C-alpha positions, 0 to 999 in steps of 0.5 A: 414800344417800337422805337420809331413810333411816337405816342400821343397823350391827352393828359398824364392820367390817360395815356393812349397805348404807345403802339397806336398812332391815331393822330394826323402826323407821325414821326419816322426816323431820318437819322439816328444817333448823329455824330454831333461831336467830331471826337465823340467827347462832347455831349452838350452839342445840339442840333440848331437847324436842318435842311434837305435838298436833292438827297442831301441833308445839312445839319447845323449844330451848336458847335458851329459845324455843318454836317453834310450827309448824302443819301444812298438810295436803296436797292431799286428792286426792293421797293420797301428798302430804306435809304441810308446816309453817309457823312460826306463832310463836316464844315466849319463855317467862317464867322466873326467873334461877336462883341457879346461873346456868345457863340450859338453856332450854326443859326441858319442854313438857307438853301437857294436852289434857284441860284444853286447857292447856300447862305449860312448864318453862323455866330452872327456871320453870313457866309456863302457856299455852292450846292450841294457840296458846300464849297465856299463862293464869292471869295472871302465875302462875309456879312457880320453882325447879322441877326437873321437871313431869309425873306425869300418870296414864297410866291416865286418859283425857287426851282426855275432858272434865270430869265432872258438869258441872265443867270438865276438869282434870288432876292433875300432879306438880311437883318442887321443890328440897325437896319435890313438889307435887300440882297440879290444873290446870283453870280455874286451878292448885290445889295439892292436897298436898305430898309430902316427897320432895326432888330428884325429877327424874322421875316416871311415875304409874299411878293413885296410884302413882308411880315416881320418881327423884332424882339417885341412886336410884329409889323408889315413891310412894303419892301419896294415902297419902304412902308410899314404897318405896325401890327401888335406886340408879341406879348400882350403884357408888353405895354411899351408897344401900345403907342406905336402899333396899328392904324397908320402906315409909316414911311421908313425910307428916311424921308421927312414927315413919315406919319402917313394915314393908313389906308387900303390903297397904300397897302395895295400900291404894288399888290392887288389881292383877289376880293374872292380869296378866303383870306379876305372873307373877314376884314377887321381893323387892327385897332379894333381887334387890339381894343385900343391897348396892347394888353390882351385880357385873356389869350385863351379866348381865341378859337382853338383850331385854325392853322396855316400852310406855307413854308416858314422860311426860317426856323429860328433856333438860338444856340446855347449861350456860352457858360459865362453868359446869362440866360436872360437877355438884357433889355435893349433900347428899340430906338434905331439910333442906338449904337449898342449891339443887338442882343440875341433873340430869346433862346428856347431855354429862356422861353421855357424856363423864364418865370411868369412875369407881369408888366410891373416886373419888367418887359416880357420877351417871347420868341416871335413866330410867323408863317404864311399858310396862304398866298394872302395870309400870315399867321402870327403868334402872340401870348403872355408868358411862355407857360401860358397858352399862345394865340395864333392870329391870321392877318392879310396883306393889309394887316386885317384879321381874316380868320378866327384865332388859334389857341396853343396850349402853351406858347410854342417854341417853333411853328410850322404849317403844312397843307394847302388848306381847304377852300384855298385856290391851288397855285403852282407853288402849292398844287401838289400839297395836301388839301387839309391844312395843319399847324404844328407847334413844338412846345413844352406842356405840363402833365401834372408834375411832368414837363414834357416836350412834344408837337401840338397839331391842329387844323388851321383851315376849319372854322370853329363853327364847322365842327369841334376842333380837335388837337393832337399831341405828338412826342418823339419816340423813346425807349426804356432807359432813354425815356427820361433823358429824351423827355428833357430834350426840346423838339425842333421843326423845319419845313425843308426845301425839298420833300423826302420819301417815307415808306410805311411798311405798315401800310403795305402790310394792311392794304396788301391782299393776302390769301385767307384760308378759312379752313386751316385756322384751326386743327381738324381735331378741334370741335369746329370740324370734328365729325364726332361732335356734331349731328349727323346732318352737319357731319355729312356736310363736313364730309362733303366740304372735306372731300371738295377741299381734297379735290381742289387741292389735288386738281391740276387746273391750278398751275404750280406756284400760282399762289406764290406768284400772285402773292408777290404781285400783290406785294409789289402793288401794295408797296407803291401805296406805302410811299409818302412825301413830306417836307417837315422834319423834327429833331431832338437830341441826336435824332432827326425824324421825318414828320409825315402825315399819318396815312389814312389807313394807319390812322383810322386803323389805329383809331379802331384798334384803340376801341378794343379793350385789352382786358377780357372779362371772364364772361367774354370770348373776345375783347370788348369793343366800343361799338358806339365810337366805331359807328361814329368812325363809320359815319364820318366816312359817309360820302367821303370821296377818295382823291387817290388810289391809295385813299380809295383802297384805304377807305375800303379797308377801314370800312371793311375792318370797322364792319368786321370788328363790329360783327365780331363783337355782335357775334360774341355771345356775352356781348349786349345785343346791338341796336338797329343803328349798330346793325345798319352801320355794320351792314353798310360798312361791310357792303360799301367796303366790299369785304368778301362775304366769305370772310364773314362766313368764315367767322360764323362756324355754322356757315363756314362749311358753306364757303367755296374757295375756288382755284384762286382762293380768298384774297383780302387785305392783310389787316382783315386777314389778321383780325379774322384769323385771330377771332377764329383761333381765339373763339370760345367753344360756344362761338365755335359750335357749328350747330345752328342753335348755338347762336342767338337769332338776332345774329341770324337776322343780321346775316340774312339782311347782309347776305340778301344785300350781297345777292343784289350784286349779282352780275356786277363786274366789280365782284371778283371771283363771282362764281365762288362768292355767290355760291357761298352767299346763296348756300349761307343764306339758305342755311340762315333762312332754314334756321329762322323758318324753324319757328314758323307755323306749318302750312302755307306762308303769310305775306312778307314772312321769312318763309316767303323770303325762303321761297324767293331765294329758291324761286329765283335760282341759286348758284349753289344748286347741288349744295342747296339740294343737300341742305334742303334734303338734310333739313327735310324741306321737300316742298322748298326743294321742289320749288328749287327744281322748278326754278331749273325747270326740272319737271321730273324732279319736281313731281318726284319730290311731290310724290314723296310728300304725298306718299307720306315722307317727312316735310317739316314745313307742311306747305304742300296742302292739296298736294294731289290737286297741285300735281294735276295742275302742274301736269297740265303745264308741262310738255313731257308726255312720258311724265304726264303719263307716268304721274297721271297714272300714279295720281289716277291710282290714288285718286281716280276722279282727279287722276283722269282729269290729267288726261281729260284736261282740255288746256293740257299741253300734252294731248292723248287719244281716248283709246290710248288713255283707256289702254293706259288706265287699264294697264296702270290704274284699272280703278280709274277706267270707269271715271275716264269713260264717264268723262268720255260719255257724259262730257265728250259724248263719245257714244261708242263707249256707252256699252263699256260704261254700262257694263262697268255700272252693271258690274258695280250694281249687280255685284252689290245686289248680289253680295248685299241683302241690305242693298236689295232691301233699300231699293225695294223700300224706295219703291214702297216709300215713293208709292206711299207719297200722295200727289203732287209728288216728284218723279221717281228719278227726282225722289231717288236723287234727292234721297241719295246714298253716298255710296258708289253703287248708288251713284253708279245706278243713277248714272246707269239710269241716265245712260239707259234712258238715252241721255246721250241721244243714243238709245240704240247704242247699247245692247238691250238684250245683253243688259236684260239678261244681266239684270234678269235676277234683279227685276224686282229691285231694278224696276226703272231699268226694266221699264226703260228696257221695255220701252226700248223693245216697244213693250209699251204696255208692260212699261206703262204697267210698271210705271203705274203699278210698280212705281206709282210714278204717274208723271213719268208715265205721262211723259212716257206717252208724250215722248214715246218711251225715250229720255224719261230718266234724265234731265231734259234741256233744250228742244228735242229733235222731231224724229225722236218725238212720236206722232200724235197717233202713236201718242194717242195709242200710248195714252189709251194704254195709260188710261186703261192702267189708270182705271186699274189703280187699286186705290179708288180715290187715287184712280179717280184723281189720276184718271180725271186729271189725265182726261182733263189735261190730255183729252185731245188725244182721246176719242170721246166714244172710247172714253165713255165706253171704258169709264165705269157706269158708276162714275158720275158725269161730274168726275169727267165733266172737264173732259166732256166739256173740252170734248164738246168744245172741240167738236163745236170748234171742229164743226165751225172750222169745217163750215168756214173751210167749205165757204172759203173753198166755194168762194175760191171756186167762184173766183177761179171760174170768173178768172177762166171766163175772163181769160177766154174772152180775152183770148177770143175764139180759136179754130182747130183744124 
């Protein structure tokens, strides 16, 4: 154990480790092994009192000496240097021998900075000296038979000079045997007044109100008006005081009739307290509090945690009595008329060694304790006997109880308060004090059979209802051989006049930023970085990282010595954080310590370290860690606002270390899987603390290689670096395995949450080394998501799945672009890689990656379904014509119908001329030319490509017919099957369309019929003779084509003959007559142009040809049916005489009755229409004649020459 570090214990059976300081205060050496004996031949000399002012330390001893030490400041260039002290003088104050023969030594050193004087009480005699050298002043002036000196007004400024040009002076109180005196010390001591209060041993004053104590009870005095309010006895077993305390204000000025009724006004005659002050939030009468008697039934009943703040003006420490003097004080008569000298106050030895007493065995003497934590409150301590607990009671300037009581585990020897107190209004005197108020009590406690001395510390400014009160136990440092001896030494405490500076090297070591090197904590020959112990993918990664590191180390961009320079800068900055101020000193034996507030960083850091168990079980790889208590520590910091720079850095450091320790425990494979609360606390601590995420990655082997250090490196708090380095160095082979399947998935899920949260900080100016940090974060997150996505099913992702998170990462761009490419390639995630390229608008790489997938390269995710269609859609969205052409041709080669859509898409951002496309396809994808021509002809109506398209169709059809007897048979069978159908039946075109064969030559023939039939309105655009020549060998198989071509050559009779007898398609034959042979083998939609429809005379001629063919149909029933239907439906196009001449005489009139009836009706209608027209013409002639006569008459005769 470090000889400067105290230990905190809770019991003799459970002692925390001595190296951990988790309490609010620690002891730091001020002076060690003081030369208490001038000759060095005495070991019985003790330190009675200590004071400190302006780098001067004054130590009063039981040998009636004052040791004056002068501080030698450290080297100004060494911020961490500690001052040294030299013994400037050894003063023997003058004193008068007491009639009792006791010589306690130097009892008090009262420093008066305002008057530059010092008052020394030595062996009941007060002498005066100048500061700082302690030269005697005021000649031989002495004050004898003095019990105590002090009572400085705590509300006044002791550092100021005189007012109105007068010399500065300070008013103090002195306690004589029978009375108290008020003395003003300036250029000379001057008595102001005498107060009739005998046997005073202690006084604390605020303005004119002083809280005083004699050997048996407490009281409030109005020094100016000389009024007294008795309070309560020091020991609740002291029944002798019950009749003289509480309830009445007594006049102690010496006037007759002193029993005044106690009222608020009497106490407020010269002081008015603020009604809003916290000290008055509860006003309870002392009489009620004491219950009408001075005996307290149970001193343990008070609240355990309320403390005070103001300086205890006096630390009353009695010297060791002479050997001949009994340690037990003799009872004294408290009457002011007693002429016997006042016995000494109970010494510390008697307060601890006195056996338990009762009221029946005699009076109980306890040492009084008074401190003033706030300008309106006093804290008084009462008890029963020394070994029993003590109770601290808060009273205001009127004597009313203001707060819940405090409880001390044992009656204290000394009580000191430190801190302004939460909720207390700052004043000039306490403005610089810490807000938290603590009370420190030196006492002896029983730990089983062991009596130990230490300091009990607790808050005084927190009500029990605001939370459970916590007490801390602080002991002086001890080492091996001296431990037993030091445990027998009492501890003195003093709130000194001036503050001292304490430097914490530990704070500097923990908060200072240090260079963290994640790649050098292990040897390159170990399993973590061994290229022989991992798979090839990881080996390639390690090789890349090693190459990058070598490149970084050899770069000239980092100035030589820059790291050392920054390290020195960080050290100098952190050294400013290691200084603390304190005004509390403690001493024991020959040593003096500063009792200083434990810095927040050290206190909480020690609390975290206490959660680490020293023993490591065989199934563990790292010491166990109490995660539940760590979460409690993290939660206690939530919402806590830092008030200083040091506190801000300390809170950040503690959050970082707590989160890091939690994560390291989670990472420990044998450890129990954490709860969601522990996960959340870990994540929040790491994020709120701002720990560089590269530290987390460094302790995860599978992610360590994703770290980018950059030129400046990784700088973290020293405490964080030590923890991380230790974990990496001590990690087991399981944890150190860099394969991603060596860790459970719950760790990967936590890392995903943590890294996703870190990515949200992109663009924040508070992130140092942003480029390197987010490159590392993005790469690590990609590794984590790729690992977790292994278990996802192949194919497109579902909503809110891990795969969508992976897509979101690459879609929004990653800073580690090159590393991401490598990772995705090594994991065979080509589709995700294409999305990464899309985020950078790298169309060429996107298409190249998709082509690899379509052509069969491994893609573990299997998300790229309908890949060719996605390629086509993507090509329509880019503006790079060369890429569109390249991949359009590639797609047309694989899927001609889909590929030509790339060049035919109307919404495409890149347009190609048809001539250019045809040329491109002929060169790169000949199989797609036909499909593109179909698009031009059928969709865009480019008639100039009809001949070329027809040639393609003819090539397909004729080639098929030439090489396949089956194809020829199929065509012939379709004719036979169609002719066998009984009317009504569909047209032949409808028949072959409905009974299509899913073969290219069949579809090409349908398209050929559509083109030959003039579907594009371009019957004259193709070469009929050339087509006839090519199909000449297949006229029996290609009957519809021959019919169309005969019609184009006006060979209507031959065409109608083939329609009637070759196909038996009577409806098409009728359409042929109506349309003049055009557009008979394609769907008709909309109106046809008039110049296409033949005249009625031409139609009548064609119908005549058709009638002749119908009359030659072999099947008689079919002949009669079709002829009768034709004559009945289209009788208007036939001449009656001609029809009657060609109809066989064997037919009955009934068969053509419909035609004859319609013909006669037409003749009658024509005759009637002719007569009406003749009549109308005659009437019109008469009208014209009448109009002529009228005009002649109107004009009159005319003579022509």
